[in-house]
C-alpha positions in Angstrom: 6.8 116.1 -23.1 7.0 116.2 -19.3 9.3 119.1 -18.8 10.4 119.8 -15.2 9.0 122.7 -13.3 11.1 125.9 -13.3 12.9 126.6 -10.0 10.7 128.4 -7.6 7.4 127.5 -9.3 6.4 124.7 -6.9 3.0 125.3 -5.3 2.5 123.5 -1.9 0.2 120.7 -1.0 -1.9 122.8 1.4 -5.2 121.9 3.0 -8.0 124.2 4.3 -6.7 124.1 7.8 -3.4 125.7 7.2 -1.3 122.6 7.0 1.2 121.9 4.2 2.3 118.4 3.2 6.0 118.0 2.6 6.4 114.4 3.7 5.3 111.8 1.1 4.8 108.1 2.1 5.0 105.9 -1.0 3.8 102.3 -0.8 5.6 100.1 -3.2 3.6 96.9 -2.7 0.8 95.7 -0.5 2.5 92.3 -0.1 4.3 91.2 3.1 6.3 88.2 4.2 5.0 88.4 7.8 1.5 87.9 9.1 1.5 90.1 12.2 -1.6 89.3 14.2 -2.5 93.0 14.7 -2.3 93.6 11.0 -3.8 90.7 9.1 -5.2 87.2 9.5 -3.0 84.1 9.4 -4.1 83.4 5.8 -3.2 86.9 4.7 -5.4 89.2 2.5 -6.1 89.3 -1.2 -3.2 91.1 -2.9 -3.7 93.7 -5.5 -3.5 92.3 -9.1 -0.2 93.2 -10.8 -1.7 95.5 -13.5 -3.3 97.7 -10.8 0.1 98.5 -9.3 2.1 101.4 -10.4 5.2 100.4 -12.4 8.6 101.9 -11.8 8.3 104.7 -14.4 4.9 105.7 -13.1 6.2 105.9 -9.5 9.2 107.9 -10.6 7.1 110.3 -12.6 4.8 110.9 -9.6 7.8 111.4 -7.4 9.1 114.0 -9.8 5.8 115.8 -9.8 5.7 115.7 -6.0 9.2 117.2 -5.6 9.3 119.7 -8.5 5.7 120.9 -8.5 4.3 120.3 -5.0 7.2 121.0 -2.7 7.7 117.5 -1.2 11.0 117.4 0.7 10.9 113.9 2.2 10.0 110.6 0.6 9.6 107.4 2.6 9.2 104.1 0.9 6.8 101.7 2.6 4.6 98.7 1.9 3.4 96.1 2.7 7.0 95.2 2.8 9.0 97.5 0.4 12.0 95.1 0.3 9.8 92.8 -1.7 9.9 95.3 -4.6 12.8 93.9 -6.7 13.7 97.3 -8.1 13.8 99.1 -4.8 17.5 100.0 -5.0 17.0 101.6 -8.5 13.9 103.5 -7.3 16.0 105.0 -4.5 18.9 105.7 -6.8 16.7 107.6 -9.3 14.7 109.4 -6.5 18.1 110.7 -5.2 18.6 112.5 -8.4 15.5 114.6 -8.0 16.0 118.3 -7.4 15.6 119.8 -4.9 17.1 116.5 -3.5 14.5 115.0 -1.1 15.4 113.1 2.1 14.8 109.4 1.4 13.7 106.9 4.0 12.5 103.3 4.3 10.1 101.6 6.7 10.6 97.8 6.7 10.3 94.7 8.7 14.0 94.1 8.2 13.8 90.7 6.5 16.4 90.8 3.7 17.8 94.1 4.9 21.2 92.7 5.9 22.0 91.9 2.3 20.5 95.1 0.8 21.5 97.8 3.3 24.9 98.5 1.6 23.3 98.9 -1.9 20.5 101.0 -0.5 23.0 103.3 1.2 25.1 103.6 -1.9 22.0 104.4 -3.9 21.2 107.4 -1.7 18.9 106.1 1.1 19.2 108.4 4.1 17.2 106.7 6.9 15.7 103.4 7.9 12.9 102.4 10.3 12.7 98.7 11.2 9.6 97.2 12.8 10.4 95.0 15.8 7.8 94.2 18.5 9.6 91.6 20.6 13.1 90.2 21.3 11.8 86.8 22.2 12.0 84.2 19.3 9.0 82.2 20.4 6.9 85.3 20.9 8.0 86.7 17.6 6.6 83.5 15.9 3.3 84.0 17.8 3.1 87.7 16.8 4.2 87.4 13.2 3.4 83.7 12.4 6.9 83.4 11.0 10.2 82.3 12.6 12.4 85.1 11.3 13.5 87.2 14.3 17.2 86.4 13.6 16.9 87.9 10.1 15.3 91.1 11.5 18.1 91.6 14.1 20.7 90.9 11.4 19.0 93.5 9.2 19.3 96.1 12.0 23.0 95.3 12.3 23.4 95.6 8.5 21.9 99.0 8.4 24.1 100.3 11.2 27.2 98.8 9.4 26.1 100.6 6.2 26.2 103.9 8.0 22.5 104.7 7.8 22.3 106.4 11.2 20.3 106.9 13.2 18.7 103.5 12.8 15.2 103.6 14.3 13.1 100.8 15.6 9.2 100.9 15.6 7.5 98.8 18.3 3.8 98.2 19.0 2.9 96.8 22.4 -0.3 94.9 23.1 -1.8 93.9 26.4 -1.4 90.3 27.2 1.0 89.8 24.2 4.2 91.8 24.6 3.3 94.6 27.0 6.1 93.4 29.4 8.8 94.3 26.8 8.9 98.1 27.0 12.0 98.0 29.1 13.9 95.2 27.4 13.3 96.8 24.0 14.7 100.1 25.2 17.7 98.4 26.8 18.4 96.6 23.6 18.1 99.9 21.5 20.4 101.8 23.9 23.0 99.0 23.9 23.1 98.9 20.1 22.8 102.6 19.4 19.3 102.4 17.9 16.5 104.9 18.4 13.3 103.3 19.6 9.8 104.5 18.8 6.8 103.0 20.5 3.6 103.3 18.4 0.1 103.0 19.9 -1.7 100.4 18.0 -4.2 102.0 15.6 -7.4 100.7 14.1 -5.9 99.7 10.7 -6.0 95.9 10.9 -7.5 93.9 8.0 -9.8 92.0 10.5 -11.3 95.3 11.9 -10.8 93.7 15.3 -8.9 96.6 16.9 -9.8 97.2 20.5 -8.8 100.2 22.7 -8.5 97.8 25.7 -5.8 95.8 23.9 -3.7 98.8 23.0 -0.9 99.9 25.4 -1.2 103.6 25.7 1.6 106.2 25.7 1.0 106.9 29.4 1.4 103.2 30.2 4.5 102.9 28.2 6.2 105.9 29.8 5.2 104.7 33.2 6.9 101.3 32.6 10.0 102.9 31.2 10.3 105.3 34.2 10.6 102.3 36.5 14.0 101.6 34.9 15.2 104.8 33.2 15.2 108.5 34.0 13.4 110.2 31.1 13.6 113.9 30.5 12.0 115.9 27.7 14.0 116.2 24.6 15.2 119.8 24.3 15.0 119.5 20.5 11.7 120.9 19.3 9.3 118.3 18.0 8.1 120.3 15.0 5.9 118.2 12.8 7.4 114.9 13.9 4.9 112.3 14.9 6.9 111.2 17.9 7.2 112.9 21.3 10.8 112.1 22.4 12.7 111.9 25.7 16.3 111.7 26.6 17.2 108.4 28.3 19.2 108.8 31.5 20.3 112.2 30.4 21.2 111.2 26.8 22.4 111.0 24.2 20.1 108.0 23.8 16.5 109.0 23.0 13.1 107.2 23.0 10.0 108.3 21.3 6.3 107.6 21.6 3.9 108.0 18.7 0.5 108.4 20.5 -1.8 108.7 17.5 -4.8 107.5 19.6 -4.4 109.1 23.0 -2.4 112.2 22.1 -3.4 113.0 18.4 -1.0 115.4 16.6 -3.3 116.0 13.5 -2.9 119.8 13.9 0.7 119.6 12.8 0.5 116.8 10.3 2.7 117.3 7.2 2.2 113.9 5.5 0.4 112.6 2.4 0.3 109.0 1.1 0.5 107.4 -2.3 -0.7 103.8 -2.4 0.9 101.1 -4.5 -2.0 101.3 -6.9 -1.6 105.1 -7.4 -4.3 106.5 -5.0 -3.6 109.7 -3.0 -4.7 109.5 0.6 -4.5 112.8 2.4 -4.8 111.1 5.8 -3.9 107.6 7.1 -7.6 107.3 8.1 -9.1 108.9 5.1 -12.4 107.4 3.8 -11.8 108.7 0.3 -8.9 108.5 -2.2 -8.0 110.4 -5.4 -7.0 108.2 -8.4 -3.7 109.5 -9.9 -3.0 106.2 -11.6 -6.1 106.6 -13.8 -5.2 110.1 -14.7 -1.6 109.2 -15.4 -2.6 106.3 -17.7 -5.2 108.5 -19.4 -2.4 110.8 -20.5 -2.6 113.6 -17.9 0.2 116.2 -18.0 2.4 116.9 -15.1 0.5 120.1 -14.5 -2.8 118.2 -14.5 -1.5 115.6 -12.1 -0.2 118.2 -9.7 -3.6 120.0 -9.8 -5.5 116.8 -9.0 -3.0 116.1 -6.2 -3.6 119.6 -4.7 -7.3 119.2 -5.0 -7.1 115.9 -3.1 -5.3 117.6 -0.2 -8.0 120.3 0.1 -10.5 117.8 1.5 -8.3 116.7 4.4 -10.2 116.7 7.6 -8.9 118.6 10.7 -8.3 115.3 12.5 -8.6 111.5 12.2 -11.5 111.2 14.5 -10.5 108.0 16.2 -11.9 109.2 19.5 -15.2 110.3 18.0 -18.2 107.9 18.5 -18.9 108.1 14.8 -15.4 107.0 13.7 -15.3 104.4 11.0 -12.1 102.4 10.3 -10.8 102.8 6.7 -11.7 100.0 4.3 -8.1 99.5 3.4 -5.8 97.9 6.1 -2.4 99.3 6.9 -0.7 96.8 4.7 -2.6 98.2 1.7 -2.2 101.9 2.6 1.4 102.0 3.5 2.8 103.7 6.6 
């Protein structure tokens, strides 16, 4: 009924500005076991009802359409917190059988990763990014409203032990909160062989309380790192990667900065997102979505799903517009979109 596309028949996810999406971010749940202050309020946010979420077979079918018919070469599982999806390992295992075989990644807060890293690696996971904004236990509690730093650090060690290298850390710095930890975080990453990525805080919080004055910019981060380390431009071409990277003290250690706000890289964006409830978002900051779940459940064929997905990409704007006075934050917070 849903025959795979013949080799060589994939038509890309292109937009009107010459960009082609090859990197698919798939949110497996909007739920999270932390309450990071820059993401959601202490009481959390209303979760999506279970029937609205894609089930495993629906996710896998859309992944197959993406790979076989739309030219997707990289899939990253996100959330919310994707480790809360009980079937994550099996989803990874089945995704690894797709042909052409996509690169498979995971973005997680690291809680529970120590126990699942080996199984995920065996299933076919290629890369892991772990969010970590502080190394101070008390500050971690203030930032996340949960006392679970030890579990995150154990998760990082578990990923490294499972051979999923390079292990990447994602860190967000905020003025008056953890802006003094740029150097300690990089020292920790270099010591343990992790690759650190600082991310400028973006206007994607559920409270819609984002403030540019609270965000620590790329320029500030690099200035603080330069007080302790010698940074030199990474000779490896950036390509479509969101992070600008530098060699630390001549290498091989690297550090990256994802400066979505102050140094937008929209012109080379190759990403598309699928939310946990089956909506295509052609940009993290898109104001509109395309409902693949409805089409799928109404009996759409793979060809029809692919056509709708391509149509959704055509409307992608040239940039996210954060620095435009008319910018409006998306209605969905980051936890419901998926990174």
